[in-house]
MIDO-348376 format. One record per residue (C-alpha): y, z, x; residue in three letters. Coordinates in pm, whole numbers, padded with zeros to 5 digits, always signed. Each point is the difference from the previous one (the first is absolute). Layout:
<pts>
YZXAla
...
</pts>
This chain:
<pts>
+03041+02188-01740Unk
+00096+00006+00369Unk
+00094-00375+00208Unk
+00032+00126+00342Unk
-00094-00223+00231Unk
-00230+00185+00258Unk
+00075-00238+00287Unk
+00394+00016-00076Unk
+00142-00034+00333Unk
+00360+00115+00090Unk
+00236-00132+00280Unk
+00322+00034+00082Unk
+00082-00136+00361Unk
+00096-00379+00039Unk
-00284-00218+00083Unk
+00006-00260+00254Unk
+00041-00381-00025Unk
+00312-00213-00054Unk
+00159+00029-00315Unk
+00250-00238-00171Unk
+00344+00123-00014Unk
-00042+00261-00299Unk
+00388-00087-00128Unk
-00073-00386-00051Unk
-00224-00043-00321Unk
-00123-00333+00076Unk
-00137+00102+00325Unk
-00174+00281-00168Unk
-00135-00239-00281Unk
-00086-00206+00262Unk
-00203+00254+00164Unk
-00196+00095-00297Unk
-00074-00350-00157Unk
-00165-00081+00333Unk
-00279+00234-00082Unk
-00213-00150-00310Unk
-00075+00324-00187Unk
-00188-00208-00274Unk
-00131+00249-00233Unk
-00219+00205+00050Unk
+00017-00090+00381Unk
+00314+00187+00102Unk
-00003-00119+00379Unk
+00243+00169+00213Unk
+00318-00044-00229Unk
+00037+00383-00068Unk
-00074+00103+00358Unk
+00287-00225+00077Unk
+00227+00133-00246Unk
-00114+00364+00081Unk
+00118-00060+00360Unk
+00332-00157-00143Unk
+00052+00330-00180Unk
-00107+00248+00272Unk
+00255-00198+00205Unk
+00274+00136-00271Unk
-00142+00373+00018Unk
-00223-00030-00294Unk
-00309+00227-00006Unk
-00278-00253-00132Unk
-00309+00136-00197Unk
-00285-00240-00001Unk
-00183+00014-00316Unk
-00322-00207-00063Unk
-00166+00002-00306Unk
-00363-00111-00132Unk
-00280-00075+00210Unk
-00176-00309+00111Unk
+00158-00323-00120Unk
+00232+00170-00221Unk
+00168+00200+00267Unk
+00391-00048-00021Unk
+00209+00102+00256Unk
+00301+00178-00146Unk
+00323+00132+00179Unk
+00254+00273-00056Unk
+00294+00043+00240Unk
+00278+00249-00014Unk
+00311+00040+00155Unk
+00164+00347-00051Unk
-00100+00263-00225Unk
+00295+00118-00204Unk
+00153-00134-00364Unk
+00082-00215-00132Unk
-00367-00221+00090Unk
+00031-00335-00073Unk
-00351-00213+00010Unk
-00055-00367+00042Unk
-00315-00106-00131Unk
-00180-00328+00108Unk
-00299-00193+00119Unk
-00095-00192+00324Unk
-00314-00175-00165Unk
+00063-00375-00124Unk
-00206-00224-00186Unk
-00181-00308+00155Unk
+00199-00278+00101Unk
-00252-00271-00148Unk
-00006-00324+00192Unk
+00195+00070+00316Unk
+00054-00374+00024Unk
+00189+00006-00283Unk
+00248+00203+00131Unk
+00317-00138+00165Unk
-00005+00248+00280Unk
-00312+00203+00076Unk
-00001+00326-00227Unk
-00021+00226+00283Unk
+00230-00164+00260Unk
+00313+00138-00175Unk
+00204-00296+00099Unk
+00366-00029-00073Unk
+00093-00366-00104Unk
+00351-00101-00129Unk
+00068+00338-00031Unk
-00304+00117-00233Unk
-00278+00226+00120Unk
-00343-00129-00092Unk
-00292+00215-00002Unk
-00257+00191-00241Unk
+00180+00322-00091Unk
+00358-00105+00051Unk
+00086+00056-00353Unk
-00289+00257-00110Unk
+00029+00216+00189Unk
+00046-00001+00374Unk
+00357-00127-00028Unk
+00098+00293-00260Unk
-00184+00236+00248Unk
+00201-00132+00311Unk
+00350+00009-00197Unk
-00075+00404-00076Unk
-00116+00050+00367Unk
+00312-00158+00125Unk
+00236+00147-00210Unk
-00146+00345+00115Unk
+00030-00130+00361Unk
+00358-00046-00047Unk
+00054+00347-00171Unk
-00164+00128+00299Unk
+00191-00171+00241Unk
+00308+00111-00185Unk
-00101+00384+00054Unk
-00263+00054-00249Unk
-00019+00055-00376Unk
+00028+00304-00201Unk
-00296+00135-00169Unk
-00289-00193+00072Unk
-00191-00359-00044Unk
-00386-00075-00068Unk
-00190-00306-00010Unk
-00304-00020-00225Unk
-00199-00330+00119Unk
-00334-00102-00146Unk
-00245-00256+00141Unk
-00166-00081-00348Unk
+00305-00117-00245Unk
-00143-00352-00023Unk
-00336+00110-00065Unk
-00161+00237-00202Unk
+00282+00261+00078Unk
-00324+00272-00042Unk
+00092+00201+00337Unk
+00366-00086+00017Unk
+00328+00112-00150Unk
-00163+00264-00234Unk
-00225+00159+00244Unk
+00290+00032+00229Unk
+00201+00159-00287Unk
-00279+00264-00046Unk
+00038+00079+00357Unk
+00346+00022-00008Unk
-00013+00264-00274Unk
-00300+00185+00213Unk
+00286-00016+00266Unk
+00305+00111-00191Unk
+00121-00332+00143Unk
+00058-00104-00398Unk
+00370+00158-00050Unk
+00169-00333+00019Unk
+00345-00050-00085Unk
-00023-00387-00034Unk
-00257-00254-00018Unk
+00061-00347+00166Unk
-00197-00338+00008Unk
+00074-00342+00094Unk
-00270-00189-00206Unk
+00117-00314-00107Unk
-00197-00040-00313Unk
+00192-00207-00258Unk
+00122+00141-00330Unk
-00243-00039-00287Unk
+00209-00293-00160Unk
-00056-00180+00309Unk
+00241-00180+00245Unk
</pts>
């Protein structure tokens, strides 16, 4: 069975707009948090991430899957083509914030108070994506990376997860992108015995 997205788009040139300092994980996290991206509505979080990655030299492939209300944005970005190939898996969607009046700081303001960053997605998982992007930015700044690095980012992890990671993995297999030396993610899921 084939899962190619007929309207996938590939871009390699930098997008316009102001970007944060990509070597600063806090600034990158703030930029991502400021896009609500409540599942299943992704908002512009993936476009912002794509612009950041393009600025670092990544080739971006937009992979929307599903139809109508179920349409899910996904993104595959790769820098380099050689091995070893390290792939980071993550998601830009977040759960609803609940009553915003219950928040000490607005959920999408990305405020910093007393050295703590507040916002929906700070831990799960926009902060993790930002840490990875900033680490790659620092490597690029210092002369590059051996091999290649990619990101598999879905907009459907907090929802039904029907048109997210599994569909992108199928696409990666079809496109011979699945030869991964190592996978990495930063999902802050607690251990099964609790915390």
